[in-house]
C-alpha positions, 0 to 999 in steps of 0.5 A: 799395713792397714794401720799404716794407711792415710785416713783418706786412701783408708776411706777410699779402700772402704767406698771400693769394697762397698761398691764390689759388694753392691755388685756382688748383691746385684748380681746375686739378686739378678738385678741387672739395673742396680748393676748398672746404676752402681757402675754408673755412680763408680765412674762419676766419683772416679772423675770427680775425685780426678777433676777435683784433684786437678782443680787443687793442684792448679789453684795451689801452684798458681797461688803458692808456687814460688816466683821463677819455679817451674810453675810460674811464668819464668820460663828460660825458654820464653820469648820475653825480653825486658823493656829497654830503657835510657837511664832515667826509665824512658822507654827505648823498646818493649815487647808487644804481643803480634799475632800470625795470620793462618789459613786452612784453605780446606775449612774455607767456604768460598775461597775467592770471597775469603780472600777479597775480605782478608784483603780489604780488612789487611790491605798489607797482606801480599795478594801473591802470598794470599793466593798461594795460601788459598789454593793450597790444601794444607794450613799455612801461614799468611803474614806474621806480626799482626797487631790487636788491631789488624787481628780484630779486623779480620777476626771479625769476618767470622771466616772458617778456616782463618786462625791466629798464633801470637807472636812475641814481638819487639816494638821500637817507640822512637822510630829513628832516635838512637836506632843505631846503638838500640839495635834489634831483635829478631822474632825467636826473642834474640838481640841480633844488633846494637845493645839488643845484641850486647846485653841479650842475656841480661836483657832476657833475664831482666823479662824473666823477672819482669824488670826492664834493662836501662842503658846509659843514655839520656834520652834528652842528650840524646835528642839534642844530639841527633837533632844538631848532628842532622842540622849541621850535616845538612847544612855542610852537605856531608855524606855521613856524620857521627856524634858522641856524648860521654861522662868522662869520669865513669865512661857512660856514653850519654848519647851516641848518634849516626847520620844518615838515619833510619827506622827498623821498619824501614831498614830494607829501604834506607839510604845506603850506609845509613844503618852503619853505626859510624860511631863504633865501625866508621874508620877514619884518619882524624887529623889534628885531634891526634895532635893531643895525644902527641903532646899529651905523650911528650908532656908525660914523657917529660920531653917537653912543656908549654915553653919548649920551642919548636922551628917551624921556620921552614918545612921538615924534611924525612928522606924526600918527603917534606912536611908542611903547615897548612897555614905557616907561621914560618918562625920558631914556636912554642908548644903552646903555639903549636897546638893552637896553630895546629903546626904539622911541623912542631908536632912531627919534631915531638913525635920524632924525639919520642921514637917509635917505642914510646909512641907506640906505648902511648898509643896502646895505653890510649886505646888507638891500637885495639877496639873501643872497650864499648860492650857493641859486638859492632866495635871494629879494630883500627887500622894500625901501621906495620912499619913505625918508621920516622915518616910514620911517626910524623903522620901519626903525630897529627892523625894520619897513617892510622885509621880509628873509630870516633868511639876509640877517639872520645875513649882516648880524650876521657882518659886524658881529661879526667886525671889521666885514668883510662875508663872503659867506654861503656852503654852500661848504666852506672859504667863497665861491670868490673871496670879497673881504670888504669893510671895512663898519664899523670894527673899533671899532664891531665890538668895541662891538656884540659888548660891547653884545650881551653886555650884552643877554643879561647885563643886558636882554632877551637873559637866556634866551639865556645859556649857561654860560661860553659868553660868549653875546651878542645881541639879541631881535626881535618883530614883529606881521604885518600882516593886513587892512591892521593889524599883529595882535599874534595873528600875530607873529614872534619871534626872537633873533640871537646870536653866541658867544663875544663876547670874544678877538680880532676874528680869533678863531672865532666863531659867530652863531646865528639862531632865527625863530619864525613865528606862535607860538601861545603867549603872550608871543609875543616873542623873549625867550620863544619864540626865546632859549631855543632859542639857549642850549639850541643854543650848549650843545650845539655848543659841544664840536663847535666847540672853543669853551671854557667860562669866565667873563667880566668880566660876571659877578660872583665867585660866578657870578651875572649882575650884573644881572637885568633880564628885560623883553621888547623893544618891538613896534616898532608 
């Protein structure tokens, strides 16, 4: 057995035997002082061996343990979250160590003096909370979230009974910028809203690896979007506003903004509705923007082309309901003219030709009957009609009778302008995971819609959205809100859905912009006036970031002027 012992254990056994013989000799010679020395020596040796082993083990694990192993910093229950960045690596959110302030009043010499000193060093501490802790007889927390500077100020007081515990807290250095889509994380390291919640597990996993998690947004685009959206909302005295910019080929959201806004630090004092991400949670009857969807469905089914005629010489009678045009042409119009003059009568007739089954099918394909695919948990389902009667079909054709979110609208617009493919809307850089785009309309239909949207900006109701050289196409939308059972024109929604550039191959880079003004107080309240100018300004400012070159197109004359100057507003949709 002894022959199989390792050299270390053999040496240790021999040492123990020699020590034992030493004890025996000391007792035999009646020398108790030698016995004591031997015992002290033995204890010292044992402790030395133990500490040496611990030191060697700790050093080995610190230097050679595998990253992410049991002894590494990768603890799956740690409160570490990876930094959140934009698509270019610009910081959106990060973890910064804060501290909790604890006081054990039993160890405080002069409680009143200590309280006064703490209040001077830390003015934001609650006097009532501090007094409650000081009057107690056990250790309690006084305040969470002390910054390193605040901790140093209190620590410098050198007070007995005052201690600190580190807290892993989330910091948002951009204030109100992108606050709705970034969301928030709690002190336990869990996302509670926005992207922080939507990608919670991946953000935590990135933190364990010492990496950041990139979103699809571009802070340059986001900044322009927020700036122009706020300016337009203030100028038009709007109750609220929404802006979204997307890449129609990948479905990536490059910017998403809601107005009014707030900061995480002032969430509790935010104005009513400011914390709502209107882009994915706000419900709106969008008005004439929906005419793009109706026309696309009719074209795709072969029920009409640009030269198909519709009689809009008089109001359309459906039962006891009369559908009229806001600025009636009182004549027979081609489908192109129906779109450019935003005729409710013409689009209603097209919807009636389709019938409920086919119209429902196309609205389903366009994602208008279900929540948008964006990863945000706040993404809401639309409010859709139960009865698809003729009157309902007419209303749906020009954006009434259905309440959708702006995210649904821009997702549908993307599908109609990227070659006809439904691509999931996503806040993930590179687009949604495992996305399988499906063809929902033909490429010919997509090309026709791009051309028609450009014509509407050059010749129709979208003229205020025309950004020089960027070939912007789009459609205005205006809808009155239902107030006390009646549509009230003083409570309106004005919108503009755009795409640019409209030319080039169907697979070319192309970007969608949607602006929604909720209850603008300034007249006129239609999308042509309250939303289209903001689209123009946004496209003009972000084109350079996106690599869109400016050039003339065939819709302009040799001197660069529009071929027509029609600047009417679209119908109110009632």
